[in-house]
C-alpha positions in Angstrom: -7.5 -28.5 28.8 -10.0 -25.4 28.5 -9.1 -21.6 26.6 -11.7 -19.2 26.6 -11.2 -16.0 24.8 -13.1 -12.3 24.9 -14.3 -11.4 21.9 -15.9 -8.4 22.9 -13.9 -7.2 19.5 -16.3 -9.0 17.6 -19.6 -7.0 18.5 -18.0 -3.6 16.9 -20.0 -3.6 14.2 -17.3 -2.6 11.0 -13.2 -4.2 11.6 -10.2 -3.1 12.1 -7.1 -4.5 12.5 -7.2 -5.8 15.6 -10.4 -7.3 15.7 -9.1 -9.0 12.2 -6.8 -10.6 13.7 -8.9 -11.6 16.5 -11.8 -13.3 13.5 -9.0 -15.0 12.6 -7.0 -16.5 14.6 -10.3 -17.8 16.3 -11.8 -19.2 12.8 -8.5 -21.4 12.9 -8.3 -22.4 16.8 -11.4 -24.0 15.9 -10.0 -26.4 13.9 -7.8 -27.9 17.8 -9.0 -30.5 18.8 -7.6 -31.1 22.1 -9.0 -27.9 23.6 -12.7 -27.2 24.9 -13.5 -23.4 23.6 -15.5 -20.6 24.8 -16.3 -16.9 23.6 -16.8 -14.8 26.4 -18.1 -11.4 25.9 -21.2 -8.8 27.5 -24.4 -8.2 24.7 -26.3 -5.3 26.8 -27.0 -2.8 24.5 -26.3 -4.2 21.5 -28.0 -4.7 18.5 -29.0 -8.2 17.1 -26.8 -8.4 14.0 -24.5 -7.2 16.5 -24.5 -10.3 18.3 -24.5 -12.6 15.6 -21.3 -11.8 14.8 -20.3 -14.1 18.1 -23.4 -16.3 17.2 -21.5 -17.8 14.5 -18.8 -19.3 15.9 -21.1 -21.5 17.8 -21.4 -23.0 14.9 -17.0 -23.4 14.8 -17.8 -25.7 17.9 -17.0 -22.5 20.6 -19.3 -22.8 23.8 -20.9 -19.2 24.3 -20.6 -17.4 27.6 -23.1 -14.3 27.1 -22.9 -11.7 29.8 -26.5 -9.9 29.5 -26.9 -8.1 32.1 -23.8 -5.8 32.3 -22.9 -3.8 30.0 -18.5 -3.8 28.9 -17.3 0.1 28.7 -19.3 0.6 32.4 -16.7 -2.9 32.9 -13.8 -1.4 31.3 -13.9 2.4 32.9 -14.8 0.8 36.3 -12.3 -2.2 37.0 -9.6 0.2 37.9 -11.8 1.7 40.4 -14.0 -1.1 41.9 -12.0 -4.3 40.5 -14.8 -7.1 40.2 -13.8 -10.4 39.1 -14.2 -11.1 35.8 -14.9 -15.0 36.7 -18.5 -13.2 38.4 -19.0 -12.9 35.0 -17.7 -15.4 33.0 -17.2 -18.5 36.1 -13.9 -20.0 36.9 -13.6 -22.8 34.1 -11.5 -22.3 32.1 -7.7 -22.7 32.0 -6.8 -20.2 30.1 -8.3 -16.7 28.9 -7.0 -15.3 26.3 -7.3 -11.1 25.7 -7.3 -9.8 22.1 -6.8 -6.0 23.1 -4.5 -4.9 25.3 -5.9 -5.5 28.4 -6.6 -7.8 31.4 -9.5 -6.9 33.9 -9.1 -8.0 37.2 -10.2 -12.0 38.5 -9.5 -13.9 36.1 -8.7 -17.2 36.7 -6.6 -19.9 35.7 -3.6 -18.7 33.5 -3.7 -15.2 31.7 -2.8 -14.8 28.0 -3.1 -10.8 26.4 -2.1 -9.4 22.9 -0.1 -6.2 23.0 -0.1 -4.9 19.4 1.9 -1.8 19.6 3.5 1.1 21.4 1.9 4.0 19.4 0.2 5.6 22.3 3.5 5.9 23.5 5.8 6.5 20.9 3.5 8.1 19.2 0.8 9.7 21.6 -0.8 12.4 19.5 -1.9 10.2 17.1 -4.3 8.0 19.9 -7.6 9.2 21.2 -6.9 11.0 24.6 -9.8 8.6 26.3 -7.7 5.4 24.9 -4.7 7.0 26.1 -5.6 7.2 29.1 -7.4 3.9 29.7 -4.1 2.6 28.5 -2.2 4.0 31.0 -4.3 3.4 33.8 -4.4 -0.2 33.0 -1.8 -1.5 30.7 0.9 -1.9 33.7 -2.0 -4.5 35.6 -2.0 -5.8 32.2 1.3 -6.7 32.4 1.7 -7.7 35.8 -1.5 -10.6 35.3 -0.1 -12.1 32.2 1.3 -15.2 31.9 2.1 -14.5 28.3 2.2 -11.2 26.9 1.3 -11.9 22.6 2.8 -9.4 20.5 3.2 -9.8 16.6 7.2 -8.8 15.4 10.0 -8.1 16.8 9.7 -4.5 16.9 7.0 -4.2 18.6 8.3 -7.0 21.7 11.5 -4.5 22.0 8.9 -1.4 22.1 7.5 -3.9 24.7 10.8 -4.0 26.6 11.4 0.0 26.6 8.1 1.0 27.7 6.5 -1.2 30.0 10.3 -2.7 31.5 8.6 -6.1 31.0 10.9 -9.2 31.1 11.6 -10.3 27.7 11.1 -14.0 28.3 8.0 -12.8 29.0 6.5 -12.1 25.5 6.5 -14.2 22.5 6.2 -13.1 19.1 3.7 -14.2 16.9 3.2 -13.2 13.9 -0.4 -12.3 11.7 -1.3 -14.4 8.6 -2.5 -13.8 5.6 -6.2 -15.4 4.5 -5.7 -16.9 1.3 -9.3 -17.4 0.8 -9.7 -13.7 0.5 -6.7 -12.5 -0.7 -5.2 -13.4 -3.6 -4.1 -13.1 -7.6 -7.6 -14.9 -9.0 -9.9 -12.4 -9.2 -11.2 -11.3 -12.7 -10.9 -8.1 -14.5 -14.9 -8.3 -14.7 -15.0 -8.5 -10.6 -12.7 -5.0 -10.3 -14.5 -3.2 -13.6 -17.3 -4.4 -11.4 -15.7 -2.8 -7.2 -14.6 0.5 -9.2 -18.1 1.3 -10.8 -19.6 0.7 -7.3 -17.4 3.3 -5.9 -17.4 5.4 -8.7 -13.7 5.7 -9.3 -11.3 5.3 -12.6 -10.1 1.4 -12.9 -6.8 3.0 -13.1 -5.2 4.2 -9.3 -2.8 3.8 -6.6 -4.4 2.8 -2.9 -3.9 3.0 0.2 -6.3 1.0 2.7 -6.1 2.1 6.5 -7.8 4.1 8.7 -7.1 7.8 7.9 -5.8 9.1 10.6 -1.8 11.2 11.2 0.2 8.0 12.6 0.0 6.9 8.6 1.7 9.9 6.9 -0.9 10.9 4.7 -0.3 14.2 4.8 3.4 13.2 3.4 1.5 10.8 0.8 -1.0 13.1 -0.7 2.5 16.2 -1.2 4.4 13.6 -2.6 1.0 12.8 -5.3 0.8 15.9 -5.7 3.9 16.3 -7.2 4.2 13.4 -9.9 0.7 14.3 -10.8 2.6 18.1 -11.7 5.0 16.3 -13.9 2.8 14.0 -15.2 -0.6 14.9 -15.3 -2.1 11.8 -16.7 -1.1 10.1 -13.8 -3.0 7.2 -11.9 -5.7 8.7 -9.3 -4.8 7.9 -5.6 -7.7 6.2 -3.5 -7.3 6.5 0.1 -9.4 3.7 1.8 -10.5 2.9 5.3 -12.7 5.0 8.0 -12.4 8.2 9.1 -10.0 8.2 12.7 -8.4 11.1 15.3 -7.3 14.6 13.9 -8.4 13.8 10.6 -9.6 16.7 9.0 -5.9 18.0 8.4 -5.8 15.3 5.7 -8.6 16.2 4.0 -7.8 19.3 3.9 -4.4 18.5 2.0 -6.3 17.6 -0.5 -8.0 20.7 -1.6 -5.0 23.1 -0.5 -3.0 21.2 -3.5 -6.0 21.6 -5.8 -6.0 17.8 -6.3 -10.3 17.0 -5.4 -10.3 15.5 -9.0 -7.4 13.1 -8.2 -7.8 11.9 -5.0 -11.0 9.8 -3.8 -11.8 9.2 -0.4 -14.1 5.6 -0.2 -14.9 5.9 3.4 -14.9 1.5 4.9 -14.6 -0.7 2.1 -16.8 -3.7 2.5 -14.9 -7.0 3.3 -16.1 -8.8 0.2 -14.6 -5.9 -1.6 -11.3 -4.9 0.2 -8.8 -7.6 -2.1 -10.8 -7.1 -5.1 -10.1 -3.5 -4.8 -6.7 -4.6 -3.4 -6.2 -6.2 -6.5 -6.7 -3.9 -9.5 -4.3 -1.4 -8.1 -1.2 -0.8 -10.1 0.3 0.3 -6.7 -0.4 -0.5 -2.8 1.0 2.5 -0.7 1.8 2.5 3.3 4.1 5.1 4.2 3.0 4.3 7.7 4.9 6.3 10.4 4.4 3.4 13.2 3.0 -0.2 13.0 3.5 -2.7 15.4 3.0 -5.1 12.4 1.0 -3.7 9.3 -0.8 -6.4 7.4 -2.3 -4.6 4.3 0.7 -4.4 2.5 1.3 -8.8 2.7 -2.6 -8.5 1.8 -1.7 -6.6 -1.0 1.3 -8.6 -2.1 -0.8 -12.2 -1.9 -3.5 -10.4 -4.6 -0.5 -9.4 -6.6 0.1 -5.8 -6.2 3.9 -4.7 -6.7 4.2 -2.2 -2.6 5.4 1.0 -1.4 6.0 0.7 2.4 7.8 2.3 5.5 11.1 1.8 6.6 9.7 2.9 9.8 9.0 0.4 13.2 8.3 -2.8 12.3 7.6 -3.3 8.5 10.5 -3.6 7.1 10.8 -6.3 9.1 7.7 -7.6 7.9 8.2 -6.7 4.0 11.3 -8.0 3.5 12.9 -7.5 0.3 9.4 -7.6 -1.5 8.7 -4.6 -0.9 10.0 -0.6 -2.0 11.1 1.1 1.2 10.3 4.4 1.9 11.7 6.8 4.3 8.0 7.7 5.8 9.3 11.3 6.7 11.5 12.3 3.8 8.3 13.6 1.3 10.9 13.4 -1.8 12.0 9.8 -1.5 7.9 9.4 -1.2 7.7 11.4 -4.6 10.8 9.9 -6.3 10.2 6.0 -5.4 6.5 6.4 -6.8 7.3 8.0 -10.3 9.9 5.2 -10.6 7.9 2.8 -9.9 5.0 3.5 -12.1 6.6 4.7 -15.1 8.8 0.5 -14.8 6.6 -1.6 -15.2 9.2 -4.4 -15.7 9.7 -4.1 -11.9 6.1 -3.6 -11.1 5.9 -7.3 -12.3 9.1 -7.8 -10.8 8.3 -6.5 -7.3 4.5 -8.3 -7.4 6.4 -12.1 -8.1 8.2 -11.9 -5.2 5.6 -10.3 -3.0 3.2 -13.3 -4.3 5.9 -15.4 -3.0 7.3 -14.1 -0.1 3.9 -13.7 1.7 3.6 -17.5 1.9 5.6 -16.9 5.1 3.0 -15.4 6.5 0.0 -17.3 7.4 -3.4 -17.2 10.0 -2.8 -21.4 10.5 0.7 -20.8 11.3 -0.6 -18.2 14.0 -3.0 -20.0 15.4 -0.5 -23.3 16.4 1.7 -21.0 17.5 -0.5 -19.1 20.3 -2.2 -23.0 20.8 1.1 -24.4 21.4 1.3 -20.8 24.1 -1.4 -21.9 25.8 -0.6 -25.8 26.3 2.8 -25.1 27.6 1.2 -22.6 30.2 
């Protein structure tokens, strides 16, 4: 069997959630011996170091199918108006082609599988960039029609796809994401944690949020809750907000100034891949009060590092975190305040939650994710 993967996400520089999903699935899928594996990508306009992101998969046994003479952005912008077939760029070899990022272009030969991670652009349209929202409005319904199978990452997202896109349930397969236990584990030393803290100029005692800085992550309410805890206990650990700037993030930064807590709140920006698990490991509590997630991988990665987690009851997060996290109402600032203060003051509860999280997260592995995807492709 010949399986091709659309690898365009791997050339985009700083990785966020969907690109990490693609990378981890591909690394595990490389171990599948029953298949010929191809990576399809447009390289025109990309720097050499970006191309190397796809090139490293050649060592893993993937055959690279590179289009050097056309730009991927032009293709995405134009295929709804001029339906140039995908096979024109990447041929007709594949029995199955997998697309990680919502969209299936026209003219893909063989069977087609598409990942649809969530329905944020429908459920919270104000939190999604206008150009992204417009592209999905124009493309997603057609992608669902073109797909032989739609893969999504939680039962919650499956219900959202059915609700908003009216897709038949039997066409959708739920494939949960995994944790890279080679990176996320409890083995980091105090010296390593201290070195990362010094690198980012933060204290060694901190609460942590890790993800994009954007309204959907509910960070204004988190900052308010933290300020209330700080009023009560001036020696509370600092709050670290790590991640690149996203859509409509200005109010989040302004909230810190308005509450006059700049000395205790640190925005780190994008954190390098090698520093992320060490930064997680050093946190007293990991905070992820998001309003909407298709899955929500950071809480599981924090659990793998032995860090107690406070996350949201909303969307998929309760499903993914189970009873291994403190679940809060993300719309209730007083609830976030109360649970943060309570968990910080109760060391025994933090230890119990840490042990529970380490056990729970074993349910999620990229090997399992990859195997489920392989079985879907084999059935097709």
